VEXDREN-2710 file (C-alpha; in Angstrom, 1 decimal):
% VEXDREN-2710
k/r/px/py/pz
1/MET/-4.7/1.4/1.7
2/PRO/-1.0/-0.3/4.2
3/PHE/1.2/2.3/5.3
4/ILE/4.4/1.3/5.0
5/THR/8.0/2.4/6.3
6/THR/11.2/1.4/6.2
7/ARG/14.0/0.7/8.9
8/THR/17.6/-0.2/8.8
9/VAL/18.6/-2.9/11.6
10/LEU/21.4/-0.9/13.4
11/PHE/24.4/-2.9/14.8
12/GLY/23.4/-2.0/18.4
13/ASP/20.5/-3.5/17.5
14/CYS/22.3/-6.9/16.8
15/ASP/24.0/-9.8/19.5
16/PRO/27.2/-10.9/19.0
17/ALA/26.4/-12.7/16.2
18/GLY/25.0/-9.8/14.0
19/ILE/20.7/-11.3/14.5
20/VAL/18.9/-8.8/15.9
21/TYR/17.9/-9.0/19.2
22/THR/14.2/-10.4/19.6
23/PRO/13.4/-7.3/22.3
24/ARG/14.2/-5.2/19.9
25/ILE/11.3/-6.1/17.7
26/ALA/9.0/-4.1/20.1
27/TYR/11.1/-1.4/19.1
28/PHE/10.6/-1.3/15.5
29/ALA/6.6/-2.5/16.1
30/ILE/6.3/0.9/18.2
31/GLU/8.3/3.2/16.3
32/ALA/6.0/1.7/13.0
33/VAL/2.8/2.5/15.3
34/HIS/4.4/5.9/16.0
35/GLU/5.1/6.3/12.3
36/PHE/1.4/5.5/11.3
37/LEU/-0.2/7.6/13.8
38/SER/1.9/10.8/12.5
39/HIS/0.9/9.7/9.2
40/ARG/-2.6/9.8/9.9
41/LEU/-2.9/12.6/12.0
42/GLY/-0.9/15.0/10.3
43/GLY/1.6/15.9/12.5
44/GLU/3.7/14.4/15.4
45/GLY/1.5/11.5/15.9
46/LEU/2.2/10.6/19.7
47/ARG/1.4/15.0/20.2
48/LYS/-1.3/14.5/18.4
49/VAL/-3.3/11.8/20.5
50/PHE/-2.0/13.7/24.0
51/ALA/-3.4/17.3/22.4
52/MET/-6.8/15.1/22.0
53/GLY/-7.1/15.2/26.1
54/ILE/-5.9/11.0/26.5
55/LEU/-3.1/8.9/27.4
56/PRO/-2.6/6.2/25.7
57/PRO/-0.9/2.9/27.0
58/ALA/-0.3/-0.4/25.7
59/ARG/-3.0/-3.2/27.1
60/ALA/-1.3/-5.5/25.0
61/LEU/1.9/-6.6/22.9
62/SER/2.5/-9.7/21.1
63/ILE/5.3/-10.3/18.7
64/GLU/5.9/-13.2/16.5
65/PHE/9.5/-13.8/15.4
66/VAL/9.2/-15.2/12.0
67/SER/13.4/-14.5/10.2
68/PRO/16.2/-13.5/11.5
69/MET/17.4/-9.6/10.5
70/THR/21.0/-9.0/10.5
71/TRP/22.8/-5.6/11.0
72/ASP/22.4/-3.0/7.5
73/GLU/19.3/-4.9/6.8
74/VAL/16.8/-2.8/6.1
75/ILE/13.4/-4.4/6.6
76/SER/9.6/-3.0/5.5
77/ILE/7.4/-2.6/8.3
78/GLU/3.3/-2.9/7.4
79/VAL/1.0/-1.1/9.8
80/ARG/-2.4/-1.3/9.6
81/SER/-5.6/-0.7/12.3
82/GLU/-7.8/-2.8/13.3
83/PRO/-11.3/-1.5/13.8
84/PRO/-11.4/0.7/16.7
85/GLY/-13.3/0.4/20.0
86/ALA/-15.2/2.4/22.6
87/THR/-12.3/2.8/24.5
88/SER/-9.6/0.9/23.0
89/PHE/-7.8/1.0/19.7
90/CYS/-5.7/-2.0/17.8
91/PHE/-2.8/-2.3/15.5
92/ALA/-1.3/-5.2/13.3
93/VAL/2.3/-4.9/12.0
94/GLU/4.5/-6.8/9.7
95/GLY/8.0/-6.8/8.9
96/ARG/9.4/-8.1/6.3
97/GLN/13.0/-8.2/4.3
98/ALA/13.9/-7.1/1.2
99/SER/13.4/-10.3/-1.0
100/GLY/9.3/-10.0/0.7
101/GLU/10.1/-12.8/3.2
102/VAL/8.1/-11.9/6.8
103/THR/10.4/-11.5/8.9
104/PHE/8.4/-11.2/12.3
105/ARG/4.2/-10.2/13.0
106/ALA/2.7/-8.2/15.9
107/SER/-0.4/-6.7/17.5
108/MET/-0.6/-3.8/20.0
109/THR/-3.7/-3.0/21.8
110/GLN/-3.5/0.5/23.5
111/VAL/-6.1/2.4/25.5
112/SER/-7.8/5.8/25.3
113/ILE/-7.4/6.7/29.3
114/CYS/-8.8/9.9/30.8
115/PRO/-5.1/11.9/32.4
116/GLU/-7.3/12.9/35.6
117/SER/-9.3/9.9/36.3
118/LYS/-6.3/7.3/34.6
119/GLN/-9.5/5.6/34.0
120/PRO/-10.9/4.1/30.4
121/THR/-12.7/7.1/28.2
122/ALA/-14.5/6.8/24.8
123/LEU/-11.7/7.6/22.1
124/PRO/-11.7/10.7/20.8
125/ALA/-14.0/10.8/17.3
126/ALA/-10.4/12.2/15.8
127/LEU/-8.8/9.6/16.7
128/ARG/-11.4/6.8/15.7
129/GLN/-11.6/8.7/11.9
130/ALA/-8.4/8.3/11.6
131/LEU/-8.1/5.0/12.8
132/SER/-11.2/4.2/10.2
133/ASN/-9.6/4.8/7.3
134/ASP/-8.3/1.6/6.2
END
Protein backbone atom coordinates (compact mmCIF):
# COMPACT_ATOMS: atom_id res chain seq x y z
CA MET A 1 0.00 0.00 0.00
CA PRO A 2 1.51 3.36 -0.97
CA PHE A 3 2.29 6.06 1.55
CA ILE A 4 0.78 9.45 0.67
CA THR A 5 1.45 12.78 2.36
CA THR A 6 0.57 16.32 1.40
CA ARG A 7 2.52 19.53 1.19
CA THR A 8 1.33 23.07 0.66
CA VAL A 9 3.51 25.12 -1.68
CA LEU A 10 4.81 28.08 0.32
CA PHE A 11 5.57 31.58 -0.96
CA GLY A 12 9.28 30.95 -0.25
CA ASP A 13 9.22 27.87 -2.50
CA CYS A 14 8.37 30.04 -5.51
CA ASP A 15 10.04 32.43 -7.93
CA PRO A 16 8.63 35.96 -8.44
CA ALA A 17 6.07 34.56 -10.91
CA GLY A 18 4.65 32.28 -8.19
CA ILE A 19 5.97 29.03 -9.72
CA VAL A 20 7.95 26.56 -7.59
CA TYR A 21 11.72 26.80 -8.05
CA THR A 22 12.76 23.49 -9.57
CA PRO A 23 15.43 22.81 -6.85
CA ARG A 24 12.72 23.03 -4.15
CA ILE A 25 11.23 19.82 -5.51
CA ALA A 26 14.24 17.99 -4.05
CA TYR A 27 13.13 19.20 -0.61
CA PHE A 28 9.57 18.05 -1.27
CA ALA A 29 10.80 14.57 -2.21
CA ILE A 30 13.28 14.23 0.67
CA GLU A 31 10.77 15.49 3.25
CA ALA A 32 8.21 12.97 1.96
CA VAL A 33 10.77 10.13 2.22
CA HIS A 34 11.50 11.17 5.82
CA GLU A 35 7.76 11.08 6.60
CA PHE A 36 7.53 7.65 4.95
CA LEU A 37 10.37 6.37 7.16
CA SER A 38 8.69 7.81 10.26
CA HIS A 39 5.46 6.05 9.31
CA ARG A 40 7.15 2.72 8.61
CA LEU A 41 9.48 2.78 11.64
CA GLY A 42 6.88 4.01 14.14
CA GLY A 43 8.62 7.20 15.24
CA GLU A 44 10.91 9.94 13.98
CA GLY A 45 12.35 8.13 10.96
CA LEU A 46 15.86 9.52 10.77
CA ARG A 47 16.43 9.16 14.51
CA LYS A 48 15.24 5.54 14.28
CA VAL A 49 17.64 4.89 11.38
CA PHE A 50 20.57 6.47 13.28
CA ALA A 51 19.65 4.37 16.35
CA MET A 52 20.17 1.28 14.17
CA GLY A 53 23.85 2.18 14.08
CA ILE A 54 24.11 3.38 10.49
CA LEU A 55 24.42 6.63 8.59
CA PRO A 56 22.09 6.90 5.54
CA PRO A 57 23.62 9.37 3.05
CA ALA A 58 21.99 9.79 -0.33
CA ARG A 59 23.93 8.27 -3.20
CA ALA A 60 21.61 9.42 -5.96
CA LEU A 61 18.68 11.78 -6.42
CA SER A 62 16.88 12.16 -9.73
CA ILE A 63 13.96 14.50 -10.38
CA GLU A 64 11.68 14.92 -13.37
CA PHE A 65 9.73 18.18 -13.31
CA VAL A 66 6.50 17.44 -15.21
CA SER A 67 4.09 20.31 -14.50
CA PRO A 68 4.40 23.66 -12.66
CA MET A 69 3.22 24.06 -9.08
CA THR A 70 2.08 27.39 -7.69
CA TRP A 71 1.94 29.20 -4.36
CA ASP A 72 -0.73 27.84 -1.95
CA GLU A 73 -1.30 24.72 -4.06
CA VAL A 74 -1.63 21.51 -2.03
CA ILE A 75 0.36 18.66 -3.55
CA SER A 76 -0.15 15.00 -2.66
CA ILE A 77 3.11 13.08 -2.62
CA GLU A 78 3.25 9.31 -2.90
CA VAL A 79 6.32 7.42 -1.68
CA ARG A 80 7.09 3.78 -2.41
CA SER A 81 10.14 1.83 -1.34
CA GLU A 82 11.91 -0.30 -3.90
CA PRO A 83 13.23 -3.75 -2.92
CA PRO A 84 16.26 -3.05 -0.68
CA GLY A 85 19.73 -4.11 -1.74
CA ALA A 86 22.51 -5.49 0.44
CA THR A 87 23.73 -2.03 1.51
CA SER A 88 21.34 0.39 -0.20
CA PHE A 89 17.68 1.32 -0.25
CA CYS A 90 15.67 3.28 -2.81
CA PHE A 91 12.47 5.27 -3.01
CA ALA A 92 10.16 6.28 -5.84
CA VAL A 93 8.33 9.56 -5.22
CA GLU A 94 5.51 11.10 -7.25
CA GLY A 95 3.82 14.45 -6.68
CA ARG A 96 0.30 15.16 -7.90
CA GLN A 97 -1.85 18.26 -8.05
CA ALA A 98 -5.43 18.26 -6.72
CA SER A 99 -6.59 17.50 -10.28
CA GLY A 100 -4.57 14.25 -10.17
CA GLU A 101 -2.08 15.54 -12.74
CA VAL A 102 1.50 14.41 -12.04
CA THR A 103 3.69 17.41 -11.27
CA PHE A 104 7.00 15.68 -10.47
CA ARG A 105 8.64 12.28 -10.20
CA ALA A 106 11.75 11.57 -8.19
CA SER A 107 13.90 8.64 -7.17
CA MET A 108 16.36 8.56 -4.31
CA THR A 109 18.93 5.95 -3.34
CA GLN A 110 20.51 5.91 0.12
CA VAL A 111 23.38 3.79 1.39
CA SER A 112 23.82 2.11 4.76
CA ILE A 113 27.19 3.41 6.04
CA CYS A 114 29.15 2.32 9.12
CA PRO A 115 29.71 5.44 11.29
CA GLU A 116 33.24 4.35 12.25
CA SER A 117 34.70 3.16 8.94
CA LYS A 118 32.50 5.31 6.68
CA GLN A 119 32.18 2.25 4.44
CA PRO A 120 28.98 0.58 3.20
CA THR A 121 27.56 -1.97 5.63
CA ALA A 122 24.66 -4.43 5.57
CA LEU A 123 21.21 -2.95 5.94
CA PRO A 124 19.92 -3.51 9.49
CA ALA A 125 17.20 -6.18 9.64
CA ALA A 126 14.63 -3.76 11.13
CA LEU A 127 15.16 -1.29 8.29
CA ARG A 128 15.01 -4.05 5.66
CA GLN A 129 11.71 -5.28 7.14
CA ALA A 130 10.22 -1.75 7.23
CA LEU A 131 11.16 -1.19 3.59
CA SER A 132 9.85 -4.56 2.46
CA ASN A 133 6.24 -3.97 3.55
CA ASP A 134 5.04 -2.61 0.19
